[in-house]
C-alpha positions in Angstrom: -9.7 -0.2 37.9 -9.3 2.6 35.4 -8.6 1.2 32.0 -5.9 3.9 31.4 -4.1 3.2 34.7 -0.5 2.2 34.5 0.2 -1.2 36.0 3.6 -1.4 37.7 5.9 -4.2 36.5 6.2 -7.2 38.7 9.4 -7.3 40.8 12.3 -9.3 39.5 12.9 -12.4 41.6 16.0 -14.5 41.5 15.0 -18.2 41.5 17.4 -20.8 42.8 18.9 -23.1 40.2 16.8 -26.1 41.4 13.6 -24.2 41.3 11.1 -25.5 38.6 10.3 -23.3 35.7 7.1 -21.3 36.1 4.0 -22.8 34.5 2.9 -21.1 31.3 -0.1 -18.9 31.5 -3.3 -20.5 30.4 -5.1 -19.6 27.2 -2.1 -17.8 25.7 -2.2 -17.6 21.9 0.8 -19.1 20.1 3.4 -16.7 18.6 2.8 -15.5 15.0 5.9 -17.4 13.8 4.3 -20.7 14.8 1.0 -20.1 13.0 0.4 -22.2 9.9 -0.3 -19.7 7.2 -1.3 -20.5 3.6 1.8 -20.8 1.4 2.6 -18.5 -1.5 0.3 -19.1 -4.4 -2.6 -20.1 -2.3 -5.8 -18.1 -2.7 -5.6 -17.0 0.9 -1.9 -16.4 1.0 -1.0 -13.0 2.6 1.1 -10.7 0.4 4.8 -10.8 1.2 5.5 -8.6 4.2 1.8 -7.5 4.5 1.5 -8.2 8.3 4.3 -5.8 9.2 3.7 -3.2 6.5 2.3 0.1 7.8 -1.4 0.1 7.0 -1.9 3.7 6.0 -0.2 7.0 5.4 -1.2 10.6 5.6 -2.8 12.8 2.9 -0.7 13.6 -0.2 -1.6 16.6 -2.2 -4.6 17.4 0.1 -6.9 14.7 -1.3 -5.0 11.4 -1.9 -4.6 8.9 0.9 -2.2 6.0 0.3 -2.5 2.6 2.1 -1.7 -1.0 1.7 -4.3 -3.4 0.2 -7.1 -4.1 2.7 -8.0 -7.7 3.0 -11.7 -8.6 3.0 -13.9 -11.0 4.8 -12.5 -14.0 2.9 -9.3 -13.6 5.0 -11.1 -13.8 8.4 -10.1 -17.4 8.8 -6.5 -16.5 8.4 -6.3 -13.3 10.4 -7.5 -14.6 13.7 -6.1 -15.1 17.1 -2.9 -13.2 17.5 -3.2 -11.9 14.0 -6.6 -10.3 14.5 -5.1 -7.1 15.8 -3.2 -6.8 12.5 -6.3 -6.9 10.4 -6.8 -4.1 7.9 -10.0 -4.3 6.0 -11.7 -1.9 3.6 -13.8 -0.7 6.5 -10.7 0.1 8.5 -9.4 2.2 5.5 -12.6 4.1 5.4 -12.6 4.7 9.2 -9.0 5.9 9.1 -9.9 8.4 6.3 -12.9 9.7 8.2 -10.7 10.1 11.3 -8.0 12.2 9.7 -7.3 15.3 11.9 -7.1 18.9 10.9 -10.3 19.4 8.9 -12.7 22.3 9.4 -15.4 20.3 7.5 -16.0 16.6 7.7 -14.0 14.5 5.3 -15.8 12.4 2.7 -14.3 9.4 0.9 -15.2 9.7 -2.8 -13.6 6.4 -4.0 -11.1 3.7 -3.4 -8.7 3.2 -6.4 -7.3 -0.3 -6.5 -4.0 -0.7 -8.5 -3.5 -4.4 -7.9 -3.8 -6.8 -10.8 -5.9 -9.4 -8.9 -9.3 -9.6 -7.4 -8.5 -12.1 -4.7 -7.9 -9.6 -1.8 -11.4 -8.4 -1.4 -14.7 -8.2 -3.2 -16.2 -4.6 -3.2 -19.7 -6.0 -3.1 -19.0 -8.1 0.0 -17.3 -5.2 1.8 -20.1 -2.7 1.2 -17.9 -0.4 -0.9 -20.5 -0.3 -3.7 -23.0 1.3 -1.3 -20.6 3.7 0.5 -17.9 4.7 -2.0 -16.9 4.0 -5.5 -14.5 1.2 -6.1 -12.3 1.9 -9.2 -10.0 -0.8 -10.5 -7.0 0.4 -12.4 -4.8 -2.7 -12.6 -1.0 -2.2 -12.9 1.5 -5.0 -13.0 4.0 -3.9 -10.3 6.6 -6.6 -11.0 7.0 -5.4 -14.6 8.3 -2.0 -13.7 6.7 1.4 -13.0 3.3 2.3 -14.3 3.2 3.1 -18.0 2.4 6.5 -19.2 -1.1 5.3 -20.3 -1.8 3.9 -16.8 -0.6 7.1 -15.2 -2.8 9.2 -17.5 -5.8 7.1 -16.7 -5.2 7.5 -13.0 -4.8 11.3 -13.3 -8.0 11.5 -15.4 -10.0 9.5 -12.9 -8.7 11.5 -9.9 -9.4 14.8 -11.5 -12.9 13.7 -12.7 -13.7 12.6 -9.1 -12.5 15.9 -7.6 -14.3 18.0 -10.2 -17.5 16.1 -9.4 -17.0 16.8 -5.7 -16.4 20.5 -6.5 -19.7 20.7 -8.3 -21.5 19.2 -5.4 -20.3 21.9 -3.1 -22.3 25.1 -2.6 -21.1 28.0 -4.8 -18.6 30.6 -3.3 -18.5 32.4 -1.0 -20.3 29.7 0.9 -17.9 27.4 2.7 -17.5 23.8 1.6 -19.6 21.2 3.3 -17.1 18.3 3.0 -13.5 17.6 2.2 -13.0 15.1 -0.7 -10.6 12.2 -0.1 -9.6 9.4 -2.5 -8.0 6.3 -1.1 -5.3 4.7 -3.3 -3.7 1.4 -2.8 -1.6 -1.2 -4.6 -0.3 -4.3 -2.6 1.8 -2.4 -0.1 1.0 1.2 -0.9 4.5 2.4 -1.7 5.7 1.8 -5.3 2.8 1.7 -7.7 0.8 4.0 -5.4 3.7 6.4 -4.9 4.4 6.6 -8.6 0.8 7.4 -9.4 0.6 10.0 -6.7 3.8 11.6 -8.0 2.5 11.6 -11.5 -0.6 13.3 -10.4 1.4 16.0 -8.5 3.6 16.6 -11.6 0.7 17.1 -13.9 -1.6 19.1 -11.7 0.5 21.4 -9.5 1.4 23.8 -12.2 4.8 25.0 -13.4 7.6 24.6 -12.7 7.1 20.9 -11.9 9.2 19.6 -9.1 9.8 15.8 -9.4 12.3 15.6 -6.5 9.9 17.6 -4.3 7.0 15.3 -5.2 9.1 12.2 -4.3 10.1 13.7 -1.0 6.6 14.7 -0.3 5.3 11.2 -0.8 8.1 9.9 1.4 6.9 12.2 4.2 3.3 11.0 4.0 4.2 7.3 3.4 7.6 6.5 4.9 10.1 5.6 3.5 8.6 6.4 0.1 9.1 4.6 -3.2 11.9 2.1 -2.7 12.0 0.3 -6.0 15.0 1.5 -8.0 13.4 1.0 -11.4 10.4 3.1 -10.4 12.7 6.1 -9.8 15.0 5.9 -12.8 16.5 3.3 -15.1 20.1 2.2 -14.5 21.5 4.2 -17.4 19.7 7.4 -16.4 21.0 7.2 -12.9 24.5 7.8 -14.4 23.5 10.7 -16.5 24.9 13.9 -14.9 23.9 16.6 -17.4 20.6 17.5 -19.1 22.0 17.6 -22.6 24.1 14.9 -24.3 24.4 12.5 -21.3 20.6 12.4 -20.8 19.9 11.9 -24.5 22.6 9.2 -24.8 21.3 7.3 -21.8 17.8 7.2 -23.2 19.0 6.0 -26.6 21.3 3.3 -25.3 19.4 2.0 -22.4 18.8 -1.8 -22.6 17.5 -2.5 -19.1 14.2 -0.7 -19.3 11.3 -3.2 -19.3 8.8 -0.6 -20.5 10.1 2.6 -22.1 9.7 5.9 -20.4 8.1 4.4 -17.3 10.6 5.4 -14.6 9.8 8.8 -13.1 13.1 10.7 -13.9 13.1 9.1 -17.3 9.5 10.0 -18.1 9.9 13.6 -17.0 13.3 14.1 -18.7 14.9 15.0 -15.4 18.3 14.1 -14.1 18.5 12.1 -10.9 20.5 13.7 -8.1 23.5 12.1 -6.6 23.9 10.0 -4.6 21.0 7.8 -5.8 20.1 6.8 -2.2 19.1 10.4 -1.5 16.0 9.6 -3.6 15.5 5.8 -3.4 15.6 4.5 0.2 16.6 0.9 1.0 13.9 -1.8 0.9 12.0 -1.8 4.2 12.8 -4.6 6.6 9.2 -5.8 6.7 9.3 -6.4 2.9 11.6 -9.4 3.4 13.0 -11.3 0.5 11.8 -11.5 -3.1 8.1 -11.9 -3.6 6.6 -15.3 -4.0 4.9 -16.7 -7.1 1.8 -14.8 -8.3 -1.5 -15.9 -6.9 -3.6 -18.5 -8.7 -6.4 -17.3 -10.9 -9.8 -18.0 -9.6 -10.6 -20.5 -12.4 -7.4 -22.5 -11.5 -8.3 -23.2 -7.9 -9.7 -26.7 -7.2 -13.2 -26.8 -5.7 -12.1 -28.2 -2.3 -8.7 -26.6 -2.1 -7.0 -25.7 1.1 -3.4 -26.2 0.0 -4.1 -29.8 -0.7 -6.7 -30.6 2.0 -10.5 -30.3 1.8 -11.7 -26.9 2.9 -13.6 -27.2 6.1 -13.3 -24.4 8.7 -10.9 -22.1 10.5 -9.5 -25.0 12.5 -7.5 -25.9 9.4 -5.3 -22.9 10.2 -4.5 -23.9 13.7 -0.9 -24.4 14.6 0.8 -27.7 14.7 
């Protein structure tokens, strides 16, 4: 039978009340909800909402590709059975980048920029990233607010240095380019820290006049729904400022809720957030769930035989029941 053929649904049959229930199909994997997953804080715990988080977006600013954090080989014993189809590894991210449509020349991934502040999700050496592309670690603490100006400046410098190196590797004009440079950028879910960095890069490289609202809307189009953390967009005081003069200056001087000064985007670029605020900051996606769990343990704090209290043996430890 053709693999693409459409199989008609089985006809609906009314069973009498005394009829026994149909026997379950053999070899059916248990539902995801029944799987015993490592708890928060364990070295193999999945990030909150990672399974249902969209894996990758589309290009932003022609060269930057946002995605969620790929999980490496060490998570194979967790992402198995019914979860295997939801795997997203560094190799998957590279394949998605190379398969992007609309290029006249083949795309080439220059680097993968990792904004997470942990090394537990994947090891670049184990995933072959060192051989194929550069892996650049720019750790940002997402729970402490938006990236600082120093972190944003470092990100923009790294991106521009990579693109300049790619431009020099191309044949001189008028010869056409031989490849299209792409840089993969991820944090944990690929929305807030990643979105803020991409917006910073757009504000600093797209010339005058800078358009913060346009950059935010552009990121929301390539990675829906966009940045959804309120404190990444503007601090609480600035969201009430309606004019560019006295109100803005007063809000910046009297703000007491800002964890790190001048980190929120409208704050940093001295812009006034439009009303209503939800026109810029969407609601938290449903897949994100509740508040994030405790931070992962450091590598040196993990007991040698740890598997959330049991000796580590094999993938059977993750079996349901």
